N, C-alpha and C positions, 0 to 999 in steps of 0.2 A: 716443863711448865713455862719457863721463860720464852721458849720458842712459840708456844701456843698464845701466850700474851702478846708477843710481837705480831703474830699473824692476825690476832684479833684487832690490834691497834691499826694495823695497815688496812684491814677490811673496813674498820669504822671510818678511816680517813678517805678511802675510796668511795664509800657510800655517801659521805658528807659533801664531797666535791661537786657532784651534779646539783645538789641543793644550793651550794654556795654560788655556783655559776648562774642558776635560775634567779636566786635572790639578787645578785649584782645586776643582771640584765633588767630585772624589774626596777630596781632602785634608780639606775641611771636613766631608764625610760621615764620614770616618775619625775626626776629632776628636769630633764630636757624638755619634755612636753608640758609639764606643769608650769615651769617658769615661762615658757613661750606663751601659753594660753592666758597668763595673767594680763597680757596686753588688752584683752576684751574689757576689762573694768577700768583701764587707764583712758579709754576713748572719751568718756564724758568729761573728766577733769582736764584732760589736754585740750579738748575743744573749748571748754570754758575759759581756760587761761590764754590760749594763743589765738582762738578764733579761727582755727583751720577747718576746711571743708572735710566732710566725712570721707570723701575719696582720698584726700590727701593723708589722712590718718590711717585708713585701712591699707594704703599702699605701703606703709612701713611693714605692717605684718605681712603683706604680700612679698616684700623684699626678703624678710626673714625665711618665709617658706621657700622662695626660689633659690636663695643662696644655700639653704640647708639641703635642698634637693640636688642642685648642681654639684655641691661638695660631696655628695654621697659616694660616687665612684672613687673619688680621692681618698675618702675615709676608708673604702675597702682596699685600696692599694697600700695605704699607710698601715692597716691592720696586718696585711699579708707580709709586708716587708719588715716593719719594725715592731709589730705586736701590740696587744691591747693596752700595756702600761703606758706607752707613748701617746697612744691615741686618746685614751680616756683622760689622761692628766692634761694634755693639750686642750681638749674639749672643755673641761672644767675651768681652766685658766681663761680661755677665750669668753666663755659665757659669763663667768664672774666678773671679769674686767668690764665687759660690755654693759652689764646691767648696773654695775656700780657707777660707771662713768656717766651713763645716761641720766642719773639723778641730778647732774649739773647742766643738762642740755638747755639751750636757749633758742635753737633754730631746728627747722625740720630736717636739714641735712645731717645734723648731729644724731638724730633718732635713726636715720638710715645707716649710719656708720655704726653706732653702738648696738642697736637691736637688730637691724637688717644684716649687716655684714658680720660683726663679731658674734652676735647672738646665733645667726644662722650657721656659721662655721662650727661654733661650739656645740649646738644641738645636733648637728650631723655627726660629729665625732663621738658623742655619747648615746646615739640613738640605735635604731633597729638594725643597721647595717653590721656593726660589730656583734650585736646581740644574736642575730640569726646565725652568723658564722660560728660563734661559740657554742650555741645551742646544738647546731648540727654535728658538733664534735663530741657531744656528751649524750645525745638522745637519738634514737632510731625510730622504732615503731610508734613512739608516742611524741614525735617531733612536733606535729601540729598542736598537740596539747600543751607542750612545753612553751612553744612560741607564743600561743595564746595567753598563757600565764604571764610571760614577759611583756606582751603588749598591754596586759592589764595595767601595768605601770602608768601608761598614758592616761587611763581613766582616773586612777587614784591620784595622779598629779593634779588633774582638773578639779577633782572633788575637794582636795585640801588647799591647793595653792591659789585658786581663783577667789574663794570666799576670804582666805587669809589676806590676800593682797587688798581686797576691798576694805577689810577691817583696818588694815594698816593705812590705806588712803584716807578713811574716814577719821582715824584718830590722829595721824601724824602728817598727812598730805602726801601727794604722789612722789615727791623727790625723796623724802625719807624712806618711803616704801621701796623704791629702786635701790637705795643704798643698802638697806637691810637684806634685800634678796641677793644682790651682788656680793656683799661681804660675807654672807653665809657660804656661798659657793666657793669663794676663795679660801675659806677655813676648811672646807672639805678637800681641797686639793692635796695637801700633804698626806692626808689619811689614805687617799687612793693610791699613793705610790708604795705603801707597805704591803699591799695585798699580793698573794702568791700567783702572780700573773703568768710565770713560766710554766707552772704546773697546770694552770687553767687553760692556757693556750695549747698545751700538748694534747688535750682531749682524753677520752676514756680509753684506757688500755684494753678494756673488755670488748670494744667495738673494732671490727676490722676497718681498714682504710676506706674512706668515702667511695672510691671507685669500685671496690669489691662489694660494698653494700649496695650500690646502685645497680649493679649488673650492666653498666653501660660500657661504652668503648672508651675511646680517648677523652680526656677532659676537654671541655668546651671553654676557651678563653673568651673574653668579652667580645673580641672582634668577630669570632665565629658566631657567637650567640646573636649578635646584631643582624646577622643574615638569616635568622631562623624565624618563621612565622609565629611559633609558640611564644617566643620572647615578646613580640609585639602585641600578641593577644594578652599577655600579662600586663603590658604597658597600658593597653587600652582599658583594662579593668581598673587599674590603679589610677590612671589619669583622670578618667570621667568620674570615678568615685570621689576623687579629691575635689574636682571642680564643683560637683554637686554639694558635697559637705560643706565646703568653705564659703560658698554662696550664702550659707545659713550661719555657720558657727561664728564667724568673726563679729557679726552685728547682732547676735541672738540676745545678748544682755541689753544693748541699747534698744533693740526692738521691744522687748518686754517692758522696759521702762517707758517707752514711747506710748504703749497701749494701756498703761495704767498701774503696772506694778512698781513697787519700791525698788531702789537699787540693790538692796540686800536681798529682796525676794528673787530678783532677776539673777543675781550672782549665785543664790542658793540653788535655784533651778538648774543653772548651768553646772554647778557642782554635783547636783544630784544625777544629772544626766551622765556625768563623768563616773559616778559611783556605779551606776547601772552598767556602764560600759565595761567595767571590771568583770561583771558577770557575763556580759555579752561576748567579749573577746575570748574569755576562757572557755565558754560554751562553744564558740565557733570552732576553736581548735579541737575540742573533744568531738564535735559533730563531724568535722573533717576526717578525723582518725576513725570514727565509728561508722559514718554513713556516706562518706565521700565528699570531695570538695564542691561538687556541683550542688548538692542539696544544701550544704552549709552556707554557700554563697546566696542561694536563692532565698532561703529564709531571711537572711540579713538584709538583702536588698528590698524585700517586701516590707519588712518593718521600717526601714528608712524612708521608703516611699510613702507609707501610711502616716508616718510622723510628720513628714513635710506637708501632707494634706491637711492634718490637724492645725499645724502652724498657720498655713494659709487661711484656714477657717477662723482662726483667732483674730485676723485683721478685720473681720466684720463684727465679731463679738467675742470679747475676752473674758473667760470665766476660769475659775480655779480647776474645775474638773477637766476643761480642755487643756489647761497647762499641764495637769498630772498626766494626761493621755499622751501629750507630746513628749514629755520627759521620759515616760516609760518606753514608748515606741522608738523614739530617736536615740534615747540613751542606751537601751539594750543592744542597738545595732551600730552605734558609733564605734568605728574602728574594727568592726567584726570581720572585715575583709582582709585586714592586715595579716593575721596568722594563716589564713587560707592561702594567700598569695605567697608569703614567705616560705611556707612549707612546700608549695608547688614548685617554687624557684629552686629550692634546695634539692628537690628530687629530679627536676628536669635538667638542672645544670650542676651536678655534683663535682666534687674534686677541686683542684687548684683553680683559682679564678672565681670561685663561687661568690665570694664577698664583693668583688668588683662587679659581677653581673647583677647580683641583687641591688648593689649600690646604683647601677644605672637604672634599673626598674624603679627604685625608690626616688631617684633623681626626677624622673618623669612624673611621678606622683606628686612630688613637692612642687614641681613647676605648675602642675594642676591645682594644687592648694593655693599658690600665689595668685594664679589667674582668677580662681574663684573669689579669693579675698578682694582682689582688685575690682572685679566685676560687681561685687556686692556693693561697694562704695560708689562706683560709677552709676549703676542702675538706680541707687538710692537718690543720688543728686539729679539724675535725669527725670525720674518718675515722681520724686517726692515721697516715695514709700518703699515697701519691701516685697509687694506682691510679684513684681517681675522676676526678682531673684528666686522666689519660691518656685515659680513656674519653670524657670530655666533649670533649677536644681532637679525637679522631677524628670525632666527630659534627659539630663545627664546620668541620673541613676538607671534609667532604662538602657542608655548606651553602655553603661558600665557592666550591667548584667548580661548583655547580649552574647558575649563570646562563650558563656557556659552553655547557651541553648543553640547556638548557630555553628559551632565547630566541635569536632571530636579530637582535636589535636591535644587538648589538656587531659583527655581521659586516660592515656597510659600512665599518668602520674598517680592514678588512684591506687590505694593500697587495699588489699583484702581485709574483710572484717576480722577483728582479733577473735 
């Protein structure tokens, strides 16, 4: 009897661990992206207090994305060498310190340091690079679905954190809002240290080693992957997706305010798009597992393109039904390429070095995010509006979708229907 009870307890523990891993990946993505995206609602109060040009302010967010991206391979290396406990704790410390200190900032360079550098390093450490590596150790046939659920943390972060930040700014001012955000992250730091990271890092005992599951030959380290066309096709997808999305995302709240919506309505629309992205990224992972990566990617790119068309149309006539159409189309497809590419990367480059390889792909994506954020401000200052950004965004979406239709190199990564 005691033996049966012990076996049952071990079974329950083994069954709970994949759920815990997925929940942690979701939660850290929620924190990293949600905190970063709050910068959208700080643009107007910062511009009112300091009189900075829009391009100067968006360049801070651009620095955040570039630093986060360039640090992604480093995050992968730290994960593989010292494990998730060190990586996640360091990320929370950097992110919390950066956002607390920026509440005292008086000059633009201080925003670059606190949000761009410290925030970027922290977001990278708790983002999708370690999440994808952990999920690949606990899930096999449903890997895309699991990664999609982890990616949903990004949308939930935007849904809750952006309107919350706007409410804090309205009630207490932007400095107090930054202090509260940073202080909360620092409180979470000691809690992260007591999690069972050693067991989480080990992966599922029910799964064979990654190389045996992949059926591949020798593991591909980062240097070998850089010489392969399939790596650069994944980079093309992620880079141009990021440029196209962040030509729009960074200034979406300010744009909606400029065309007649209230700040809270604009922040609510941004948050609603984030809520829908929770559904979109989860569905994208399921679609990739069920119907293949090509179809899942095509559906998501089509929605993003049409959502941008609607946003462009709102520059001529802004109505609530057009706003709803934009939120629906853009929101459902926001971030939907993430689980598709993360699972493709895990299957194309399994085994040792996987985290560093995906980190390099993620780095290129984040550079695209930074470039898109920077271009959105530059084009706004040059043209006095947002239409040039919308047109360029549509071109980038087409460039991002092209590898799924012009090359068969990614096809071998497809899994048969369950």
